[in-house]
Backbone as a chain_set.jsonl record, in Angstrom:
{"seq": "MELRAIAAAKQVLGREIIIQSDADFTPPGKRKVRVVRHQLNGRRAEAHLRWYVAGKAFRSLPLTNSNVALSNSWKGSAACVSESQLELL", "coords": {"N": [[18.575, 181.684, 120.9], [20.807, 181.337, 122.574], [22.181, 183.722, 122.122], [20.414, 185.568, 123.187], [20.556, 184.901, 125.883], [23.199, 185.582, 126.452], [23.083, 188.337, 125.979], [21.27, 189.079, 127.987], [22.753, 188.426, 130.28], [24.857, 190.234, 130.002], [23.463, 192.598, 130.351], [22.574, 192.4, 133.01], [24.938, 191.919, 134.506], [26.722, 193.708, 133.463], [28.916, 193.075, 132.017], [30.494, 190.603, 129.894], [30.59, 187.103, 130.467], [32.793, 184.474, 130.061], [32.865, 181.054, 129.831], [34.988, 178.388, 129.785], [34.781, 175.672, 127.482], [35.652, 173.204, 128.329], [35.554, 173.364, 131.014], [35.297, 172.244, 134.372], [32.851, 171.509, 136.643], [32.32, 169.739, 138.659], [32.013, 168.854, 142.012], [34.649, 167.973, 144.36], [34.976, 164.511, 145.221], [32.557, 163.592, 144.248], [32.659, 161.997, 142.051], [32.671, 158.681, 140.909], [34.004, 155.469, 140.072], [33.167, 152.326, 138.874], [33.49, 148.781, 138.493], [31.407, 146.916, 136.582], [28.963, 144.35, 135.838], [26.432, 143.243, 133.723], [23.427, 141.416, 133.202], [22.437, 140.044, 130.18], [19.77, 138.877, 128.527], [19.718, 136.662, 130.26], [22.345, 135.867, 130.276], [25.644, 136.42, 131.462], [27.235, 139.436, 130.931], [30.326, 140.841, 129.653], [32.7, 142.351, 131.877], [32.683, 145.857, 132.515], [33.65, 149.324, 132.758], [31.975, 151.733, 134.681], [31.117, 155.059, 134.917], [30.181, 157.274, 137.484], [28.462, 160.182, 138.477], [27.743, 162.029, 141.192], [26.15, 159.905, 142.081], [24.667, 159.129, 139.854], [24.56, 157.321, 136.806], [26.977, 158.015, 134.378], [28.729, 157.414, 132.199], [29.731, 154.536, 130.27], [32.41, 152.3, 129.775], [34.529, 150.011, 127.954], [36.388, 147.459, 129.708], [39.562, 148.068, 129.847], [43.163, 148.486, 129.958], [43.944, 151.111, 129.232], [41.519, 152.482, 129.523], [41.12, 152.2, 132.254], [43.216, 153.77, 133.25], [42.413, 156.222, 132.166], [39.986, 156.528, 133.526], [40.872, 156.767, 136.173], [42.282, 159.206, 136.032], [40.162, 160.858, 135.312], [38.511, 160.647, 137.559], [40.133, 161.823, 139.476], [40.284, 164.411, 138.577], [38.176, 166.008, 139.31], [37.111, 169.064, 140.532], [36.823, 172.177, 142.323], [35.374, 175.175, 140.958], [37.712, 177.207, 139.482], [39.663, 180.247, 139.225], [40.98, 180.07, 136.827], [39.227, 178.728, 135.243], [37.034, 180.35, 134.912], [36.643, 183.258, 133.158], [36.565, 186.606, 133.365], [35.433, 189.297, 131.478]], "CA": [[18.396, 181.505, 122.331], [22.084, 181.565, 123.246], [22.512, 185.143, 122.032], [19.564, 186.282, 124.145], [21.095, 184.648, 127.221], [24.416, 186.387, 126.578], [22.663, 189.735, 126.094], [20.675, 189.258, 129.313], [23.844, 188.413, 131.259], [25.568, 191.511, 129.874], [22.63, 193.655, 130.92], [22.533, 192.252, 134.464], [26.272, 192.0, 135.101], [27.484, 194.806, 132.898], [30.039, 192.535, 131.246], [30.3, 189.253, 129.385], [31.322, 186.044, 131.155], [33.131, 183.363, 129.173], [33.191, 179.818, 130.539], [35.64, 177.46, 128.869], [33.93, 174.509, 127.21], [36.138, 172.036, 129.059], [35.531, 173.67, 132.443], [34.743, 171.155, 135.175], [32.17, 172.035, 137.815], [31.999, 168.642, 139.565], [32.686, 168.999, 143.304], [35.494, 166.84, 144.73], [34.324, 163.412, 145.922], [31.277, 163.226, 143.637], [32.892, 161.086, 140.93], [32.986, 157.299, 141.271], [34.18, 154.522, 138.97], [32.917, 150.957, 139.327], [33.501, 147.694, 137.514], [30.066, 146.33, 136.647], [28.528, 143.333, 134.874], [24.981, 143.181, 133.623], [22.937, 140.226, 132.524], [21.692, 140.273, 128.959], [19.048, 137.656, 128.144], [20.096, 135.57, 131.142], [23.789, 135.598, 130.2], [26.477, 137.476, 132.053], [28.026, 140.199, 129.968], [31.694, 141.117, 130.09], [32.834, 143.472, 132.816], [33.045, 147.147, 131.951], [33.745, 150.422, 133.722], [30.87, 152.692, 134.643], [31.396, 156.298, 135.633], [29.035, 157.855, 138.177], [28.609, 161.541, 138.995], [26.724, 162.274, 142.219], [25.279, 158.743, 142.192], [23.957, 158.826, 138.613], [25.434, 156.781, 135.765], [27.386, 159.052, 133.435], [29.304, 156.823, 130.993], [30.249, 153.172, 130.389], [33.557, 152.044, 128.903], [35.064, 148.647, 128.062], [37.428, 147.305, 130.724], [40.898, 147.952, 129.268], [44.169, 149.217, 130.745], [43.898, 152.543, 128.923], [40.303, 153.046, 130.113], [41.331, 152.274, 133.705], [44.034, 154.964, 133.469], [41.556, 157.367, 131.871], [39.013, 156.642, 134.616], [41.569, 157.287, 137.358], [42.551, 160.632, 135.847], [38.857, 161.534, 135.332], [38.054, 160.693, 138.946], [40.982, 162.748, 140.215], [40.254, 165.773, 138.048], [37.032, 166.769, 139.833], [37.628, 170.172, 141.336], [35.972, 173.359, 142.421], [35.601, 176.146, 139.899], [38.839, 178.08, 139.816], [39.741, 181.458, 138.417], [41.439, 179.735, 135.488], [38.103, 178.213, 134.477], [36.133, 181.466, 134.635], [37.378, 184.442, 132.732], [35.677, 187.766, 133.3], [35.891, 190.352, 130.564]], "C": [[19.685, 181.854, 123.081], [22.457, 183.048, 123.235], [21.666, 185.971, 122.992], [20.08, 186.1, 125.566], [22.35, 185.48, 127.463], [24.057, 187.858, 126.759], [22.061, 190.019, 127.469], [21.751, 189.291, 130.391], [24.63, 189.72, 131.213], [24.786, 192.637, 130.532], [22.64, 193.6, 132.446], [23.901, 192.511, 135.084], [27.09, 193.183, 134.601], [28.696, 194.357, 132.112], [29.729, 191.101, 130.838], [31.147, 188.271, 130.182], [31.555, 184.914, 130.165], [33.531, 182.179, 130.035], [33.793, 178.859, 129.525], [34.786, 176.213, 128.704], [34.389, 173.268, 127.959], [36.192, 172.29, 130.569], [34.799, 172.569, 133.199], [34.147, 171.725, 136.449], [31.793, 170.946, 138.809], [32.731, 168.838, 140.889], [33.555, 167.781, 143.614], [34.697, 165.784, 145.497], [33.018, 162.955, 145.313], [31.436, 162.272, 142.459], [33.289, 159.719, 141.447], [33.151, 156.482, 139.998], [33.983, 153.134, 139.537], [33.068, 149.993, 138.167], [32.171, 146.973, 137.665], [29.897, 145.259, 135.579], [27.012, 143.332, 134.88], [24.594, 141.909, 132.897], [22.119, 140.638, 131.317], [21.072, 138.952, 128.529], [19.496, 136.456, 128.965], [21.568, 135.221, 131.12], [24.55, 136.757, 130.828], [27.302, 138.147, 130.963], [29.435, 140.399, 130.521], [31.705, 142.33, 131.02], [33.197, 144.742, 132.054], [33.058, 148.197, 133.061], [32.534, 151.325, 133.57], [31.248, 153.879, 135.503], [30.098, 156.822, 136.23], [29.389, 159.262, 138.639], [27.433, 161.789, 139.925], [25.692, 161.152, 142.252], [24.526, 158.366, 140.935], [24.947, 158.36, 137.557], [25.708, 157.86, 134.724], [27.872, 158.441, 132.129], [29.76, 155.408, 131.286], [31.348, 152.976, 129.359], [33.971, 150.587, 129.019], [36.202, 148.604, 129.081], [38.759, 147.012, 130.038], [41.867, 148.747, 130.136], [44.101, 150.718, 130.49], [42.653, 153.2, 129.514], [40.385, 153.124, 131.633], [42.158, 153.52, 134.036], [43.219, 156.233, 133.225], [40.555, 157.606, 132.996], [39.653, 157.203, 135.876], [41.863, 158.777, 137.222], [41.251, 161.436, 135.863], [38.361, 161.706, 136.764], [38.849, 161.722, 139.747], [40.895, 164.185, 139.747], [39.063, 166.587, 138.516], [37.561, 167.859, 140.754], [36.602, 171.285, 141.402], [36.3, 174.301, 141.264], [36.725, 177.072, 140.335], [38.822, 179.304, 138.911], [40.216, 181.157, 137.009], [40.303, 179.217, 134.623], [37.082, 179.294, 134.153], [36.969, 182.676, 134.266], [36.38, 185.58, 132.593], [36.268, 188.797, 132.36], [35.428, 191.694, 131.061]], "O": [[19.661, 182.567, 124.084], [22.984, 183.568, 124.219], [22.142, 186.961, 123.547], [20.048, 187.036, 126.365], [22.541, 186.02, 128.553], [24.649, 188.549, 127.588], [22.311, 191.074, 128.052], [21.671, 190.097, 131.318], [25.023, 190.253, 132.251], [25.356, 193.514, 131.182], [22.706, 194.639, 133.103], [24.011, 193.237, 136.072], [28.044, 193.605, 135.254], [29.434, 195.192, 131.589], [28.817, 190.471, 131.373], [32.289, 188.571, 130.532], [30.622, 184.452, 129.509], [34.429, 182.285, 130.87], [33.165, 178.554, 128.511], [34.149, 175.751, 129.65], [33.587, 172.366, 128.199], [36.804, 171.521, 131.311], [33.802, 172.03, 132.719], [34.848, 172.349, 137.245], [31.012, 171.206, 139.725], [33.955, 168.976, 140.894], [33.238, 166.673, 143.18], [33.848, 166.119, 146.322], [32.415, 162.006, 145.815], [30.439, 161.787, 141.923], [34.147, 159.606, 142.323], [32.522, 156.763, 138.978], [34.565, 152.794, 140.568], [32.81, 150.336, 137.013], [31.844, 146.479, 138.744], [30.587, 145.256, 134.559], [26.388, 143.413, 135.938], [25.352, 141.392, 132.076], [21.221, 141.475, 131.414], [21.791, 138.008, 128.202], [19.638, 135.355, 128.433], [22.002, 134.354, 131.878], [24.147, 137.916, 130.733], [27.978, 137.483, 130.178], [29.697, 140.157, 131.699], [30.839, 143.203, 130.952], [33.931, 144.698, 131.067], [32.54, 147.975, 134.156], [32.121, 151.641, 132.454], [31.645, 153.732, 136.659], [29.053, 156.818, 135.58], [30.49, 159.501, 139.135], [26.277, 161.763, 139.505], [24.5, 161.406, 142.429], [23.804, 157.369, 140.938], [26.035, 158.921, 137.42], [24.791, 158.531, 134.249], [27.475, 158.894, 131.055], [30.137, 155.099, 132.416], [31.237, 153.425, 128.218], [33.787, 149.979, 130.073], [36.895, 149.6, 129.288], [39.054, 145.869, 129.691], [41.452, 149.576, 130.946], [44.191, 151.511, 131.428], [42.712, 154.346, 129.958], [39.788, 154.013, 132.241], [41.847, 154.241, 134.984], [43.321, 157.2, 133.98], [40.303, 158.749, 133.377], [39.05, 158.021, 136.571], [41.712, 159.53, 138.184], [41.224, 162.56, 136.364], [37.857, 162.766, 137.137], [38.293, 162.412, 140.602], [41.374, 165.089, 140.43], [38.947, 167.758, 138.152], [38.366, 167.595, 141.647], [35.642, 171.319, 140.632], [37.376, 174.223, 140.671], [36.688, 177.646, 141.423], [38.055, 179.373, 137.95], [39.898, 181.901, 136.081], [40.396, 179.258, 133.396], [36.329, 179.149, 133.189], [37.89, 183.058, 134.988], [35.455, 185.508, 131.784], [37.451, 189.126, 132.438], [35.709, 192.716, 130.434]]}, "num_chains": 1, "name": "protein.A"}
């Protein structure tokens, strides 16, 4: 399937496009981090971090100092697609 998609893109564009696997296409301002607690069987669970992208839950992490730092860097790294993320051959 992937090879057919690459061949079709080559035919339409006349060249191959390589997108880095770690490329970030999230627009600025669409990432949110919240501290949440959920009830499990009537008991309050421990607080944890939940990442949201465009209003939809993306990932949950335990509430630790390292995860708070990771969440802040994740939230700040949302950016528009730049030339460094797309490489045209």
